[in-house]
NUMIPA-960730 format. One record per residue (C-alpha): residue in three letters; z, x, y; residue number from 1. Coordinates in nm, 4 decimals. Layout:
NUMIPA-960730
NODE   resn         c3         c1         c2   resi
NODE    ALA          Z          X          Y    NUM
...
//
This chain:
NUMIPA-960730
NODE   resn         c3         c1         c2   resi
NODE    MET    -0.1874    -0.7937    29.1285      1
NODE    ASN    -0.2660    -1.2090    29.0604      2
NODE    LYS    -0.2132    -1.4915    29.3338      3
NODE    ILE     0.1891    -1.5574    29.1209      4
NODE    GLN     0.3147    -1.1956    29.1814      5
NODE    LEU     0.1515    -1.1748    29.5488      6
NODE    ARG     0.3716    -1.5518    29.6238      7
NODE    SER     0.6567    -1.3805    29.4519      8
NODE    PHE     0.6373    -1.0716    29.6240      9
NODE    VAL     0.6332    -1.2334    29.9494     10
NODE    VAL     0.9326    -1.4773    29.9025     11
NODE    ILE     1.0919    -1.1668    29.8423     12
NODE    LEU     1.0159    -1.0536    30.2030     13
NODE    VAL     1.1646    -1.3613    30.3222     14
NODE    VAL     1.4385    -1.3338    30.0775     15
NODE    CYS     1.5017    -1.0072    30.2275     16
NODE    LEU     1.4304    -1.0898    30.5936     17
NODE    LEU     1.6536    -1.3965    30.6002     18
NODE    SER     1.9635    -1.1964    30.4784     19
NODE    SER     1.8775    -0.9320    30.7042     20
NODE    LEU     1.9113    -1.1852    30.9714     21
NODE    PHE     2.2428    -1.3797    30.8297     22
NODE    ALA     2.4064    -1.0152    30.8217     23
NODE    LEU     2.3976    -1.0122    31.2115     24
NODE    ALA     2.5462    -1.3271    31.2582     25
NODE    GLY     2.7882    -1.2266    31.0138     26
NODE    ALA     2.8991    -0.9308    31.1178     27
NODE    ASN     2.8933    -1.0727    31.5088     28
NODE    HIS     3.2879    -0.9458    31.5861     29
NODE    GLY     3.3638    -0.8059    31.2559     30
NODE    ALA     3.5274    -0.4655    31.1699     31
NODE    GLU     3.3087    -0.1514    31.0975     32
NODE    TRP     3.3008     0.1292    30.8001     33
NODE    LYS     3.1268     0.4295    30.8237     34
NODE    GLY     2.9875     0.3303    31.1352     35
NODE    TYR     2.8396     0.0186    31.0431     36
NODE    PRO     2.9264    -0.3494    31.0194     37
NODE    VAL     3.1477    -0.4436    30.6795     38
NODE    PHE     2.9657    -0.7623    30.6610     39
NODE    TYR     2.6330    -0.5276    30.6467     40
NODE    TRP     2.7887    -0.3211    30.3959     41
NODE    CYS     2.8555    -0.6660    30.1849     42
NODE    VAL     2.5344    -0.7559    30.1976     43
NODE    ALA     2.3641    -0.4237    30.0783     44
NODE    ILE     2.5646    -0.4198    29.8203     45
NODE    ALA     2.4910    -0.7581    29.6943     46
NODE    PHE     2.1232    -0.6677    29.7020     47
NODE    ALA     2.1499    -0.3465    29.5336     48
NODE    ILE     2.3762    -0.4225    29.2689     49
NODE    GLN     2.1088    -0.7082    29.1843     50
NODE    TRP     1.8361    -0.4466    29.1358     51
NODE    LEU     2.0189    -0.2153    28.9768     52
NODE    ALA     2.0799    -0.5138    28.6848     53
NODE    PHE     1.7314    -0.6241    28.7191     54
NODE    ILE     1.5550    -0.2935    28.6010     55
NODE    PRO     1.7420    -0.2968    28.2608     56
NODE    ALA     1.6798    -0.6916    28.1818     57
NODE    PHE     1.3360    -0.6660    28.2938     58
NODE    LEU     1.3127    -0.3725    28.0095     59
NODE    ALA     1.4656    -0.5207    27.7608     60
NODE    GLN     1.2853    -0.8956    27.8618     61
NODE    SER     1.6660    -1.0384    27.8965     62
NODE    GLU     1.8259    -1.2610    28.1002     63
NODE    ARG     2.1658    -1.2639    27.9302     64
NODE    PHE     2.3765    -1.1179    28.1671     65
NODE    TYR     2.2136    -1.2591    28.4803     66
NODE    ASP     2.5152    -1.5319    28.5860     67
NODE    ALA     2.7564    -1.2534    28.4855     68
NODE    THR     2.5915    -1.0085    28.7260     69
NODE    GLY     2.6178    -1.2958    28.9872     70
NODE    SER     2.9827    -1.3714    28.9111     71
NODE    LEU     3.0620    -1.0050    28.9365     72
NODE    THR     2.9150    -0.9138    29.2608     73
NODE    TYR     3.0854    -1.1937    29.4183     74
NODE    ILE     3.4187    -1.0030    29.2908     75
NODE    PHE     3.3273    -0.6309    29.3991     76
NODE    VAL     3.1908    -0.7458    29.7472     77
NODE    VAL     3.4927    -0.9575    29.8390     78
NODE    PHE     3.7004    -0.6431    29.7338     79
NODE    PHE     3.5306    -0.4047    29.9041     80
NODE    ALA     3.5354    -0.6432    30.2123     81
NODE    CYS     3.9159    -0.6219    30.1987     82
NODE    TYR     3.8823    -0.2551    30.1240     83
NODE    ALA     3.6701    -0.1262    30.4342     84
NODE    ALA     3.8207    -0.3965    30.6771     85
NODE    GLU     4.1370    -0.3190    30.5642     86
NODE    ALA     4.2185    -0.7345    30.5829     87
NODE    ALA     4.5646    -0.7419    30.3871     88
NODE    ASP     4.6812    -1.0388    30.6228     89
NODE    PRO     4.7845    -1.3486    30.4096     90
NODE    HIS     4.4867    -1.5577    30.5653     91
NODE    SER     4.2297    -1.2955    30.3999     92
NODE    ILE     4.4525    -1.2635    30.0910     93
NODE    LEU     4.3961    -1.5616    30.0495     94
NODE    LEU     4.0290    -1.6390    30.0946     95
NODE    ALA     3.9616    -1.3432    29.8900     96
NODE    SER     4.1569    -1.4923    29.6172     97
NODE    LEU     4.0368    -1.8153    29.5934     98
NODE    VAL     3.6869    -1.6881    29.5560     99
NODE    VAL     3.7652    -1.4459    29.3044    100
NODE    LEU     3.9165    -1.7064    29.0874    101
NODE    TRP     3.6410    -1.9194    29.1578    102
NODE    ALA     3.4141    -1.6355    29.0691    103
NODE    VAL     3.5650    -1.5067    28.7279    104
NODE    ARG     3.6464    -1.8865    28.5782    105
NODE    LEU     3.2959    -2.0006    28.6422    106
NODE    GLY     3.1499    -1.6314    28.5070    107
NODE    SER     3.3495    -1.5851    28.1968    108
NODE    PHE     3.2397    -1.9438    28.1495    109
NODE    LEU     2.8558    -1.8793    28.1762    110
NODE    LEU     2.8783    -1.5859    27.9915    111
NODE    LYS     3.0395    -1.7147    27.7062    112
NODE    ARG     2.7706    -1.9796    27.6811    113
NODE    ILE     2.4443    -1.7641    27.7032    114
NODE    LEU     2.5862    -1.5173    27.4701    115
NODE    LYS     2.6688    -1.8709    27.2077    116
NODE    ASP     2.3071    -1.9874    27.3461    117
NODE    GLY     2.1541    -1.6525    27.2958    118
NODE    SER     1.8688    -1.7262    27.6009    119
NODE    ASP     1.8143    -1.9648    27.8944    120
NODE    SER     1.4785    -2.1189    27.8421    121
NODE    ARG     1.4590    -2.1395    28.2339    122
NODE    PHE     1.3630    -1.7500    28.2193    123
NODE    ASP     1.0783    -1.8326    27.9385    124
NODE    ASP     0.8146    -1.7710    28.1660    125
NODE    ILE     0.9500    -1.5793    28.4253    126
NODE    LYS     1.0883    -1.2600    28.2208    127
NODE    PRO     0.7146    -1.1345    28.1719    128
NODE    VAL     0.6313    -1.1536    28.5142    129
NODE    PHE     0.7516    -0.8489    28.7461    130
NODE    PHE     0.7812    -0.9552    29.0587    131
NODE    ARG     0.8824    -1.3040    28.9876    132
NODE    PHE     1.1495    -1.2071    28.7319    133
NODE    LEU     1.2835    -0.9426    29.0706    134
NODE    LEU     1.2630    -1.2649    29.3030    135
NODE    THR     1.5481    -1.4817    29.0862    136
NODE    TRP     1.7389    -1.1322    29.0763    137
NODE    CYS     1.6928    -1.1145    29.4990    138
NODE    LEU     1.7817    -1.5349    29.5215    139
NODE    GLN     2.0834    -1.4194    29.3286    140
NODE    ALA     2.1665    -1.1930    29.6158    141
NODE    PHE     2.1091    -1.4539    29.8874    142
NODE    TRP     2.2770    -1.7004    29.6595    143
NODE    VAL     2.6021    -1.4238    29.7073    144
NODE    THR     2.5590    -1.3387    30.0594    145
NODE    VAL     2.4888    -1.7268    30.2130    146
NODE    THR     2.7971    -1.8923    29.9576    147
NODE    ALA     3.0491    -1.6346    30.0256    148
NODE    GLY     2.9138    -1.5763    30.4013    149
NODE    ALA     3.1959    -1.7510    30.5954    150
NODE    ALA     3.4890    -1.5844    30.3362    151
NODE    LEU     3.3011    -1.2488    30.4188    152
NODE    ALA     3.3314    -1.3072    30.7792    153
NODE    ALA     3.6330    -1.4336    30.8404    154
NODE    ILE     3.8038    -1.1643    30.5994    155
NODE    THR     3.5847    -0.8768    30.8193    156
NODE    SER     3.6564    -1.0181    31.1471    157
NODE    SER     3.8101    -0.8891    31.4024    158
NODE    ALA     4.0623    -1.1701    31.4776    159
NODE    HIS     4.3241    -1.1372    31.2224    160
NODE    VAL     4.4825    -1.5159    31.1907    161
NODE    GLU     4.7679    -1.6586    31.0483    162
NODE    LEU     4.7543    -1.8930    30.8075    163
NODE    ASP     4.7797    -2.2523    30.9890    164
NODE    TRP     4.7544    -2.6688    30.8905    165
NODE    LEU     4.3048    -2.5886    30.8545    166
NODE    ALA     4.4049    -2.2893    30.6099    167
NODE    ILE     4.6155    -2.5514    30.3710    168
NODE    LEU     4.3935    -2.8581    30.3822    169
NODE    GLY     4.1068    -2.5706    30.2889    170
NODE    ALA     4.3585    -2.4709    30.0390    171
NODE    ILE     4.3738    -2.8325    29.8936    172
NODE    ILE     3.9906    -2.9470    29.9037    173
NODE    TRP     3.9299    -2.6125    29.7317    174
NODE    PHE     4.1415    -2.6592    29.4472    175
NODE    ILE     4.0301    -3.0467    29.4241    176
NODE    GLY     3.6737    -2.9011    29.3733    177
NODE    PHE     3.7800    -2.6648    29.1452    178
NODE    SER     3.9792    -2.8722    28.9550    179
NODE    PHE     3.6603    -3.0824    28.9284    180
NODE    GLU     3.4429    -2.8171    28.8373    181
NODE    VAL     3.6527    -2.6982    28.5586    182
NODE    ILE     3.7238    -2.9802    28.4041    183
NODE    ALA     3.4050    -3.1413    28.3987    184
NODE    ASP     3.2355    -2.7912    28.2511    185
NODE    ASN     3.5416    -2.8496    27.9163    186
NODE    GLN     3.4344    -3.1882    27.9042    187
NODE    LYS     3.0771    -3.1190    27.8282    188
NODE    ARG     3.1341    -2.8207    27.6312    189
NODE    PHE     3.3956    -2.9960    27.3723    190
NODE    HIS     3.1086    -3.2858    27.3722    191
NODE    LYS     2.8712    -3.0224    27.2683    192
NODE    LEU     3.1090    -2.9541    26.9510    193
NODE    SER     3.1509    -3.2799    26.9030    194
NODE    GLY     2.9589    -3.4827    26.6928    195
NODE    ASP     2.8274    -3.6632    26.9489    196
NODE    GLY     2.6639    -3.3275    27.1182    197
NODE    GLN     2.3153    -3.5058    27.0544    198
NODE    LYS     2.3652    -3.7535    27.3147    199
NODE    PHE     2.4414    -3.7264    27.6735    200
NODE    ILE     2.7597    -3.7423    27.8251    201
NODE    ARG     2.8702    -4.0002    27.9526    202
NODE    SER     3.2794    -4.0462    27.9631    203
NODE    GLY     3.5671    -3.8038    28.1676    204
NODE    LEU     3.4323    -3.7349    28.4736    205
NODE    TRP     3.0931    -3.7684    28.3902    206
NODE    SER     3.1431    -4.1475    28.3497    207
NODE    VAL     3.2061    -4.1643    28.7558    208
NODE    SER     2.9161    -3.9059    28.8382    209
NODE    ARG     2.6096    -3.7646    28.6378    210
NODE    HIS     2.7301    -3.3741    28.8080    211
NODE    PRO     3.0399    -3.3968    28.8045    212
NODE    ASN     3.0725    -3.0233    28.8110    213
NODE    TYR     2.8183    -2.9775    29.0973    214
NODE    PHE     3.0206    -3.2172    29.2876    215
NODE    GLY     3.3343    -2.9472    29.2554    216
NODE    GLU     3.1260    -2.6721    29.3146    217
NODE    ILE     3.0057    -2.8273    29.7151    218
NODE    VAL     3.3856    -2.9311    29.7857    219
NODE    LEU     3.5490    -2.5801    29.6643    220
NODE    TRP     3.2822    -2.4413    29.9307    221
NODE    LEU     3.3480    -2.6500    30.1635    222
NODE    GLY     3.7597    -2.5837    30.1521    223
NODE    VAL     3.6123    -2.1913    30.1601    224
NODE    ALA     3.4938    -2.2656    30.5220    225
NODE    ILE     3.7640    -2.4759    30.6351    226
NODE    ILE     4.0311    -2.1991    30.5690    227
NODE    ALA     3.7378    -1.9419    30.7385    228
NODE    LEU     3.6894    -2.1520    31.0374    229
NODE    PRO     3.9611    -2.0235    31.2296    230
NODE    ALA     3.8638    -1.6368    31.2303    231
NODE    LEU     3.5214    -1.7032    31.2970    232
NODE    SER     3.3746    -1.6432    31.6434    233
NODE    GLY     3.0377    -1.6259    31.8148    234
NODE    TRP     2.7725    -1.5825    31.5916    235
NODE    GLN     3.0032    -1.5816    31.2771    236
NODE    TYR     2.9563    -1.9873    31.2785    237
NODE    VAL     2.6322    -1.9458    31.0975    238
NODE    THR     2.7858    -1.8302    30.8341    239
NODE    LEU     2.9809    -2.2071    30.7902    240
NODE    ILE     2.6398    -2.3582    30.6965    241
NODE    SER     2.7779    -2.1973    30.3070    242
NODE    PRO     2.8854    -2.5147    30.1731    243
NODE    LEU     2.5609    -2.7138    30.3160    244
NODE    PHE     2.3526    -2.4209    30.1315    245
NODE    VAL     2.5289    -2.4801    29.8055    246
NODE    TRP     2.4459    -2.8963    29.8759    247
NODE    LEU     2.0951    -2.8232    29.9459    248
NODE    LEU     2.0598    -2.5765    29.6455    249
NODE    LEU     2.2356    -2.7721    29.3558    250
NODE    THR     2.0625    -3.1308    29.4724    251
NODE    LYS     1.7386    -3.0322    29.5499    252
NODE    VAL     1.6329    -2.6885    29.4129    253
NODE    SER     1.7683    -2.5291    29.1210    254
NODE    GLY     2.0495    -2.7578    28.9687    255
NODE    ILE     2.0308    -3.1093    28.9710    256
NODE    PRO     1.6309    -3.1926    29.0170    257
NODE    LEU     1.6174    -2.9318    28.6961    258
NODE    LEU     1.8408    -3.1049    28.4775    259
NODE    GLU     1.7564    -3.4916    28.5577    260
NODE    ALA     1.4038    -3.3775    28.4678    261
NODE    LYS     1.5102    -3.2325    28.1449    262
NODE    SER     1.7353    -3.5351    28.0729    263
NODE    ASP     1.4643    -3.8132    28.1570    264
NODE    LYS     1.1941    -3.6268    27.8801    265
NODE    ARG     1.4847    -3.5740    27.6385    266
NODE    TRP     1.6577    -3.9371    27.6643    267
NODE    GLY     1.4427    -4.1215    27.9376    268
NODE    LYS     1.2957    -4.4315    27.6695    269
NODE    ASP     1.7234    -4.5038    27.5896    270
NODE    PRO     1.8266    -4.7866    27.6972    271
NODE    GLU     2.1748    -4.6909    27.6959    272
NODE    TYR     2.0837    -4.3814    27.9195    273
NODE    LEU     1.8613    -4.5591    28.1613    274
NODE    GLU     2.1571    -4.7468    28.1809    275
NODE    TYR     2.4011    -4.4855    28.2419    276
NODE    LYS     2.1537    -4.3277    28.5061    277
NODE    LYS     2.1335    -4.7407    28.7106    278
NODE    ASN     2.4694    -4.7279    28.7084    279
NODE    THR     2.6397    -4.4063    28.7890    280
NODE    PRO     2.6105    -4.1834    29.0867    281
NODE    VAL     2.4019    -3.8836    29.0552    282
NODE    LEU     2.6466    -3.6521    29.2677    283
NODE    VAL     2.9452    -3.7952    29.4723    284
NODE    PRO     3.1892    -4.0067    29.2264    285
NODE    LYS     3.1505    -4.3621    29.1945    286
NODE    LEU     3.5345    -4.4835    29.2332    287
NODE    LYS     3.5850    -4.7493    28.9219    288
NODE    LEU     3.8474    -5.0074    29.0369    289
NODE    SER     3.9969    -5.2051    28.7543    290
NODE    ARG     4.0866    -5.6336    28.8336    291
//
């Protein structure tokens, strides 16, 4: 085993350990199924789905269904949580519906994109290396576990709560974030199909933020966390890290840093791009007030 393989294997162990600790927190005061907390089952299922999907993906050296698998995992674990915890109250149904709606929309969008493009260049150097490619699937399971953690903890919580003003506030915030993400994604897709497809996008929501879709993603998970809050207790509050985790992932790891570097490489000498980058916030939209 070379250094890259060994390093990837160690990170896999760390990811599994962190997921286990997160499962312990999320399962606190939670419902059980077959003698084990439902939250445990959700985390185990998330990893099992990724590992099963990894096998044909590695054999075929393909990442085409990576994002779709992630979205399907969200949907499956949420439905399982509702079933196993017998959560049929309006609060749980609201949380489950918002997560499923987001996953269906994003999953179908990403699937259409990868089927059209044929491949994702981010995986070119990763796919041939067994443990490095497996790590990406483990990270996706961890992403599902932590991102949906607050919703899963609330759905499986033994303390069922009524819909209140926090649920309304959270739903409004979720809708704002979801709208930002959907509109921004569609604006970028239409831009690529237009005659200006080879030029960087700076219209619509992209005129007030360089990554409005990611802003929407962070905001919608904040909304989910707010809705989940009243049903949580004890160590379950740890799951409220969800929106912070999404922010860290998108702004420091796999989202904005990669796209910014790619854009700089492609348009870094374009005066219009440099002006756009100078005057447009990287994430939080800048309101432009007309005089």
